[in-house]
N, C-alpha and C positions, 0 to 999 in steps of 0.2 A: 862346204856349207858357206852360205852368204854371210858377210859381215853384218853386224848390227847397224841399223839405220838410225843415226842420231841427228836430230833437228833437220830432217830432210823435208822436201816438198811432198804434198799429198800423193803425187804420182811417182815418188821416188821408188825406183826398183833396183837400186844398187848403192854401193857404199860411197858414191860421190858426194862430197860435203859442199855446203854453201859457204860463201864468205861470211865472216863474223857479222857484218852489217846486215846481210840478207837474213841470217839466222835469227838475229834480234827482232827483225820486222815480223818474221813468221811467228815467233814466240809471243809477241805482243798481240797479234791478231788472234791467236789461239786462246790466250788468257781472256781477251775481251769477249770472245764468243762464249767461253765457259761462264764468265761473269753475268752476261746477259741471260743465259739459260738458267742460272742459279736464281737471279732476281725474278725471272718469270715464274719459276717453281714456288718461290716464297710468296709472291703476289697471289698466285692461284690458291695456295694453302690458306692465306689470310682471308681471301674471299669466302672459301668454304667454311672456315671457322666462324666468320661473321654471320653467315647464314644459319649455322647450326647453334650458335651460342645462346640465342634466346630460348630455344627449345630445351637446350641442356640446362639452362639456368632455371627454367620453369620446373623441370624434372627434379632438380636438386631442392628447390623451394617446397615442392609438393611432398617430397620424401621427408624433409625436416618437419613440415607441419603435421604430416601423418604420424611421425614418431612422437611429436609433442602431444598430439591428441590422444594417442594410445597411453602416454605416460601420465596425462592430466588426471586429477582426482575427479570422479563422477559427482555431480551435484545431487544432494548436498553431502559434503564430506565432513561436516562438523555441525554442532547444534545451531538452531535458528532462534534468534531473539524476537519475541512478539511483544512490542511495547503497548501497554495499556496506560493511557494518560490520566488515569484516576486511581484512587485508592482501592484496595481489595474489597470484595463482597458486593459491589454494585453490578448493575446490568452488563456493563462493558466487560468487567472481570469475569462474570459468569460465562458469557459468550466466548471470550478468549480461551478460557480453560477447557470449555466443552469441545470446540472444534480443534484447538491446538493439540490436545492429547491424541485425537483420532488422526489428524494429519501427520503428526510426528511418527506414529506407528507405520503409516503407509510410506512415508519418506525414508524411514530407517534412521532418523536422527531426532533427538529430543527437541521439542519446541519450548523454549524457556520463556514463561510469562514474566515480564518486568514491569512493575507498576511505577510510573513516573508522574505523580499527581502535581497539580498546581496550575493556576491561571486559566481555569476553565478548560483544561485539557491542552493548552497551548505549549506548555513546557515539554511534555512527553511527545506531542506531535512534532514539535520543532526538532527535537533530538532525533526522532525516526527519519524525518525528512532530510536531515543533514548527514545521515549515515551513508556508508559506502553502498552504491547500487549493485551489490553482488549477490543478492538473494538471501543474505543471512540476517536481514532485518525486515520485520513487518510491523505495521501499525494497526491496532484495533481502532477503527474509525467509527464515528456515529454522527447523527444529524447535528449535534451541537458543535462539534469541533470543525466540521467541514461545511455545514449548511448555515450555521448561525454566526460563528465567530468572525468570519471574514467581513460581515456587515457591522458587527457589534464593536469590535476592537479597532481603535485608530491605528495601531501598529501591532501586528501579530508577531513580527520578527522573522517571518518566512511567508512564502506564497504557496498555499496548499495546491492551487491549480497548476503551478509550474514545477513544484518540488516534490510532488507525490503522484504516483500513478496507480490506478485501480487494479486490484486483483479480482475481487468479486464480493457480492452481498452475502451476508449470513442470514439475517432475519429482520423482520419488522415487529415492533411491539408498541401497543398503546400504553398509556399510563393509567394509574388509578389514584384518585384523590382520597387520601386517608387523613384521619385526625386522631389525636391522642384521646383515649377514653374519658379523660377528665374534662374535655370540652363538651358542653351541654348541647350538642347538636347531633342529629341522626340523618338529616337530609341536606341536600344542597340549599334549598330554600331557607332552612333553619340556619345554615352556616352564613348565608348572605345577610340574613336578618341580624345575626349576632355581630358580624363585622360592622355593620352599619350602626348598631347600638353601642359598639365599643371601638370607635375609630382609632387606628394606630396601635391597637393592642393585640392584633392577630398576627403572629409571626409564623413564618414557614421556612423550612429547611430546603436549600437547593444543593445540587451537587457541584456547584461552582457558578460564578458569573458567566453568563452566555450559554449555559447548558440548556437543553430542552426543558428540564425541570424548572429552571429560572424563567425562561421566556414564555413557556406555556402557562405558568402560574400567573405571570403578569398579564397575559392575554385573557385568562379567566377573570382576573380582578377587574380589568378594563371593561369586559363585557358585562360583569355583574354590577359595576359601579361601586366597588368597595376599595378600601385601602388595606394593603397587607405589607408586612415588613420582612424583607428577605434576610436570612442568615445563611451566607454561603459557606460551604465546606469543600474539602478537597476530594470530593467523590460522594456517591450515593450512600456508601456504607457508613461513614462517620455521621452523615446527616440522620440516617435511620437510628443510629445509636442515641443521639440526642433527642430525637422524637420519642423513642421508647422511654427515655428518662423524663419526659415531660418538659424539657428545656425549650423546645419549640412545640407548637400546637398542630401544625399541618404540614403536609408534604404531598407532592404529586410525581412520584418516581415511576419508572417502567414497571409493569406487572411482575416480570421475573424477579425483581429485587424485593418485592413486597408480598407476594402471594403467601408465603409461609406465615408471616406475621398476621395477615388477615384471617387465614384459615384457623390459626391458633387463638384468635380473639384478642390478641394483645394490642391491635390497632383496628380502628373502625373505618371500613370503606364507605365512601360517600357517592362516588361515581367513577365510571371508566371513560376514557377519552376517545374510544373507538366509535365508529359509525353504528355498530351493533354491539350488543352485550357480549361480554367475554364468556366462552364456554366454561371457564373455571370459576366465574363469579356470576352465575345466573341470576342471583337475587340482587345484584348491584346494578342499578340503572346506568345508562349512558349519561354523560353530562348534558347532552342534548335533551334527552328524555326528562331529566331532572329540572329543567328550566332555562337552559341557555341554547336556543335553537342555532344550529349550524356549527356548534363547537366540536371540532374534531382535531385530534393531535396524535400523531404516531412518529416514532423515530426508527431509523434504519441503522443496523450494525453491518460493518463490512471490513474487509482487509485491504490495506494499501501498502505500497512499497516505495522506496525512494525513486524519484524520476531517473531514468537511465538504466534501470534494471533490465537486463536482456529479455527480450520477448519470450524465448523458449523457457526461461525460468518463470516468468509470469504465467505462461500457459500451464506449466507443470503445477504450480501452486493453485491455480484456479481449478484444475482437474481434481486435485486432491481435496480441495475445499468442497467441490460439488459431490465428490464421492462420500465425504463425511456427512454432508447434509442428506444424502440418499440413504444413509445407514438408519435403519428403523429405530435403533436404540437412541441415536442422537436426535432424530426427528421427534421422537416421543418426549425426550427430555426438554427440548425447546418448546414444544406445544404444551407440555405439562407446566411450564413456567410462564405460560400466557403469551408466547410469541409465535410468529409464523415463519417457518423456514422460507428463504427466498433465494434459491440458487440461481445464478445468472452468469453472464460473460463479463469480461472487463469493460467492454463497450456498453453493455446494458447498465452496469453499475455507474459508469461515467455519466450516462444520461440521467440517472436517478440523482446523482450528486448535483448536477446542474439544476434539476427541478427543485431540489431542496434549497439550494442557494437562492433561487428566485422567490420561492414561497416564503421562507423564513427571513430572508433579507427584507422583504416587503413588510413583514410583521414587525421586525426590529425598528424599521424606519417609522412605521405608523405609531408605535408606542413611544418613540423618541428615546430609545435606549442607546447608550453610548458609553464605552469604557476607553479612557485616554491612556 
């Protein structure tokens, strides 16, 4: 048997040994060769990893996101607050509770109506606008808060156009001019004559400074050439209460808030502000018919959310609002209250808001109304 070959040359075929110096040179060359091969393998491995790392990282991120999505609570996972910026019992409150109940059932979560009255609707509107844009706060908006107030108030404390985003319209409603039965008038002409004979003595209730009730009544007074005294309240409901008690003599609120009192005979209807007579008040003429040509006033109700609310949530809320307005029971309730359902898209409602701002802003400036 051959002896083991130790530190021999590559063509070593026997036990002949090299000198110590030659052996060290051969060993160094071998180690250097193995080192180069190892470095080459490491470099190749790093290149492969660098090419594959982005794909691997994306796969990991996708897996984490998918797991998070599966574990996230579906919307909505808790009750939703619907802010009404006026006191209970007015037109805004009626609309909010009507659609809110139906939408809540469809969404599987309660919609809680929260009345935050004050400053012509600005307090509640500002609170809603400053809420988290997560789909758990909505605002019951109407023509006064988003169409009139931006032109009437020197400082709203927030920007409706930038801090709120439309969900959709609910309905439009004309108003009805009513008087306390103790006032000795039955027609608009008699009311105008009474006001002229008693300057400064005809007081009217409004649902707050800057509301449609306020501005439309001032518009009527301007067209009729009479003087009236505004008594502002924190909503339509408190104003109606004082009107029923005779503390004020006149009011022009939306039909939904007043129809029951007119039908009961506790208040007297003088005229409606729509272009045509209301189907619910066939015997009551329009203000135009009664003596003021061209006088028309309607207000729109709708839902808004804080700006930045995700579009999928806006679309879900709009869909459920439209479903609510398509419900025959809801539609009948709205029509029976003297309003007209107006389902639309967020974009359509945004266009209506812009038209209201232009129309009512012009009226506010014409009448010289301003609140500092």
